[in-house]
N, C-alpha and C positions, 0 to 999 in steps of 0.2 A: 299621346302615345298610341301608335297603331295597334290594333288587336293582333294578338299572337295567333298563328294558325295552329289549332290543336291537332295532335296526332291521335292514333287509336288509343294509346295509353292514357292521354289526357282526357279524352272523351269517356273512356271506361271509368277512370277515377272520378270524374264529375258525376257520372251516373250512379256509381256506388255511394258517393257522398250524399246525393239526393235521396237514395233509398235509406241511408242511415238516418237522415233527418226525418223522413216519414216514419221510420221505426221508432225514433225518439218520441214522436207525438202519439204513437200507438202503444206505448208501454203499458198503459192501464188495461188495454184490451187483452194483452198476453197474461197479465195478472188475473184477469177475469176468467180466461181460458183454464188457468190452473185450478180454479174452483169447479169449473164445469167438467173437466177431464182429469180426475185425480190420478188416473193411471200414468199420465205423462206430466204430472204437476211439476216435477223437477225441471223438465225442459222448458215449460212455459214460464216458470218463475225465473229461470236463467235469462230467457229472452225478454222478460219483462223488467229486468234490472236496467235502469237507464245507464248506470255506470258501465255495463257490459257492452252496450250497443256499439259504440265507436271502436272499441277494441275488437269486437267480433267482425265488423265490416272492414276494419284495417287488415285483419287476417285474410279476408276475401280478396282485398286489393293485392296483398303480398302473394297470394296464391296465383292471381292473374299475372303478376310480374314474373313469378317463378316459372310460368308456362313458357316464357321467352328465354328461360335459363335461370338456374339458381343464382348465378352470379349477379344477374340484374336485380333480383329482389334483395339480395344481401347488400349490394352496393348502395341501393336506395335507402335501405333501412339504416345502414351505418352513416349515411349522410345527414340523418336527422339528429337534432340535439334534444336529448331527453332529460336535461338538467332540471327543467321546470317541474315535470311530473315527480321526479325524485325529491325535489325540494318540498313540493306540496305534501307529499307523503310524510316526510320527516317532520315538517312543521305542524302538520295536523295531529300527528301522534303526540308530539311533545306539548303542544298547546292544550291538548285535551286531558292532560294529567290532573289528578286531584289537587296537588299543590297550586298549580297555575289557575285552575278553575276556582278554587276556594279563595285565592288572593284576588282574582278579578271580581268575583262576586262580592267580597267584602268591600273593595274599593268602590264599586258601583253603588253598593248599598249606602256607603257613606256619602257619596255624591248626591244620590237621589233624595237624601234627607234635606238637602238645601233647597229643593224645589217646592213651591207653594201648591203641592198637589197631594192627594191621598197617597199613602205608601205604595200600593200596587201600581197606580197610574204613573207615579214618579219613577218607580223602578223599571217599568216597561219602557217608558220614554227614554230613560237613561241608557238602557241596554241597546235600544234601536238607534241611538245617536252617538253617544260616546264610544260604544263598542266599535261601530264601523269607522269612526274617525281615528281610533287607535291603529287602524290598518295602515295609516300613513307612517307609522313608526315601527310596529312589530310585524308588518307585511299584511296584506289582505287575507291570505289563507289563514293566518293565525287569528286575525280579527273575526273572520267568518266562523271559525271553529268555536272560539270563545263565546261569541254572541249567540250562535245557534244552540250551544249546550245550555247556556243560562236561560234562554227562552224556553227550551224544552223542559228544563228542570222546574220552572215556575209557572208557565202558562199553558203548555200544550198537554192535553189529556184526551182521552177517548170521548169525553162529554163536552169538549170545547167546540164552539160553533165552527162549522167548516169555513164560513166566510171570514171569521176572525183569523183562522190559521192561514188561509190563503193570503189575506191582506198583510199579515205579519211577514210571511215569507217574501211577498212582493216588495215590501218596504225594505226588508233586510237585504235582499239581493241588490236592489238599486243603491241603497245607502253604502253598502260595502264597495260597490263598483266605483262610485264617485268619491267615497270617503278616503280613498288612498291617494288622492291627488294633491295633498298638502306637501308631499316630498316627491323627489324623482325616482326613488328606488323601491317603492312598496307596491304600486299597482302594475301588474304585468304589461298592460298596453303602453304605459308610460316608460317602463323600464326598457322596452324594445327600441325606443327612439331617443331616449334622454341624451345619450352621449352624442349621437350624430346630429341632433337638432339643437343642441346646447340648452337643454331644459334643466337648469340647475335649481337648487332649493328656492332661491328668491323668485325666479321666474315662475315656478310652479305655484308658489303661494300667491303671487300677485295676479297671475292670469287665470288660475284654476281653483286653488285651494280655498280661498275665502268664499267664493261662489258655491263651491261644493258643500262647505260647512253650513252655509245658510240653508241650502236645499235639504241636507241631511236632517237638520234640526226641525225644519218645517214638516218634513215627511213623518218624522217620529212623533211630533206633537199632534199632527193631524190624525194619525192612527190611534193615538191614546185617547183623543177627544171623541173620535168616532165610536170606539168600543169601550167608552168609559163605564157603561152600565155593567158589562161583563167583567171588566177589570176590577171594579169596586167590590164585586162578589168574591174575589179571590182573597185567600187568607193573607193577613199581614205577615211579612217576613219575621220569623222568630229570632230572638237574640242569638240562639244557637247557630242558625244559618249564617248570621253576620259575623260570628266569631271564628277566628282561625284556630283549628285544632292541630294543624301540621306545624312542626317546629320551624322557626324562622330560618335556621341554617339549611333545612331541606328545601324550602322555598327559594332561598338565595342560590343554591346549587342549580335548581331547575332554571332559574332566570339566567344564570351564567351560560348554561348549555343552550338555552333558547337564543340568547344574544349572540353566541358564537355561530350558531346556524344562520342567523339573519345576516351577520357580517360577511360570512363566507358563502352566501346564497348562490354565487356564480361559480363556485368551485366544488363540484360534486364530491370529489375525492376527500375534501376536507370535511364538509358537513355530514357526509355519511360516516366518516371515522368518528366524528363527535357524537353522532347518533348511536353508534355501537357502544361507545363509552357510557352514554346516557342509559342505554338498556341495561348495562351492567350495574350502574348506580341504582336504577329503579328496582332491579331484582334484589340488590343488597338491602334496600330499605322498602320492601314491598308492603310493609304494614302501613305505610303512609300513601299507598297508591290505590287507585281503583283500576279496573281492567283497562289495559292499554288498547287504543282503537286501531290495532294493526290491520284487521280485516277491512274496516271502513277506509282506512288510509290507502291500502293497496288497491281497493276498488276504484277510488278516485284517481289514483295514479294511472291505473289501467285505462280509465276513461280518457284522461288527458293525453296519454301516450298514443291511443288510437286516433284522437283528434289531430295530433301532430303528423302521424303517418298519412291520414287522409287529406289534411289541409295542405300538405306540401305539394300536392298535385293540382291545386286550384288557382295557382298564380296566373295561368294563361287567360282567365276571364276576370279575376278580381282586379288585377293591377290596371289594365286598360280602362275598366269601369271607373275606378277611383280617379285616375288622372284626367278624365274627360269632364269632370264635374267642376262647377264654380264653388267657391268657399261655402256659400250658404247651402247649396245643393249637396255638397260633400258632407256637411255636418249631418243633415237629415239622412243622406244615403248611408253614411257610416253608422248612424244610430240603428237603421233598419238592417243593414248587412251584419252588424254585430250579433243580431238575434239568431242568425243562421251560420255564423262562423265565430270562432274564438276571437275576442277583440284584440288580443296580443298579436295573433297572426295577421289581423287586419292592419294594425299600425305598422307592423314589420313590412308588409307589402307596400304600404304607403311610403315608407322610408326608402324604398328602392326607386321611387320616381325622382329624377334629377331636377335641380333648379326650381324647387317649390318655394312659394312665398311664405311669410309668417302667418298669413291668413289661412293658407292651406294646412300648415302645421297645427294651428289652433283648432280648426274645424275637424281635422283628422283625430286628434287626441280627445277633444271634447265629445265628439260624436261617438267614439269608441267606448268611452266610459259611461256616457248617457244611456246607451242601449244595453249595458252589461247585466241588467237584471231581468230582461224580458224572457229569457230561456235558460235552461240549465247549462247549455253549451256556450253561452255568450261570454262568460267570464270565468277564468280558471278556478277561483275559489267556490263558485256556485255548486259544483258537485259535492264539495265537502259539506256545505249547509244542507244540501239535498239528502245526503247519506245520513245525517244526524236527525233530521226532522221528518223524513218520509214515513216512518213507522207510526206516526201519530195520525196519519191520514188513512182513509178507506183503502183497502187492498194494498196497503203498505207502499203507496207511491203518490207523488204529487203530479197531478194532471198538467200536461203542457199547456193546454188552453186555459185552464184555471190560473196557472202561474202568469201567463201572458196578460190576461185580463186584470189580475190583481196588481201586476207591476206597471201597468199603463199609467194610472194616476201619479205615482211617485216619479215615473219617468218624465211625465209632462212637467212636473215641478222642476226637475233637473234641466229640461229643455229651456224653461223660462229663465232659470238662473244663468245658464251658459250663453243664452242668446240675447237676453234683455238687460242684464246687468253690465255696467261699463267695465273697461279694463281688459 
């Protein structure tokens, strides 16, 4: 496909997108400025919030478009589909409720007892493996929320080694990204192309799922073995934590709401209505609830919404780049491009290329999910995990370089699985 000739708007949008990426990697610097200049700490904290970055620069892009006429900006904004940010907000709030977290924790505790490891190691490995693989059924945002909350609850603290926390986040992000490929509806980059490319459940399991499952388990076990000394020092889970104190009918009601949102994940008007009913239920039985993660969910949705606004203007350079690559080069190219673009947007642009081969489809999807843990923006659920875990780190943020370095080893395991295993 010949390269599209960019106009002033496309060039400006690409420039703003590049600045937003640089801002993302500089988030820790702004948090540091907040301590150095307390008079303006509020502003620096705001600019240091990774979830704010893309929403802020999306506003800059819209102001640029509005300079050519308000109608231009409104027309572009209304052409974007914001169903995914709304869904991630809803699923994050609902999956982070006390009944769901308690149930997940009890189930994972029961599973980890089957492993021939000491309880803390077994629980850690189970959360980092079974948690992400659940994303193939309850969606990746829900799996990320559950896994991140359970990890924070048991293993993250101010005295936890920084290397351990970064390694854990790196494995979590990579495992969630590849762990949703057992089905065609749970991983955002797969969802974008599943119908057009005929990726049904059997195809996903045969071509992607079993390879991803092996990589997920290998990454989780490797992390547990590497940090076994620290994990063995953690207290054993008490029987009280493994016991469910929330009535079964309350848990069942939450599961019904959660299932309804997942089933109608493409229909915002339905899942938002279900969410409003859920809020009423949670308020009526708030003695069985912890604080709802409304602020964190809104921040993540704002982040994804900004990414959608900015990403919609990057087609002119992304699509020709993808179509010019061989299948092998496409796989590695998609893996790297995913680090600087949302992987769902990447596969969507790939789906616009006509007459592609099965090898192209495999490389496009496999590469997109492989690179999904390298940065916060690489995969839609990552901001949810970031929002939950960031306060455990210095300056209340996870460094972009630290995350990229920590995610590289599990990413290489995923590369080996998708490139070396047959099928």
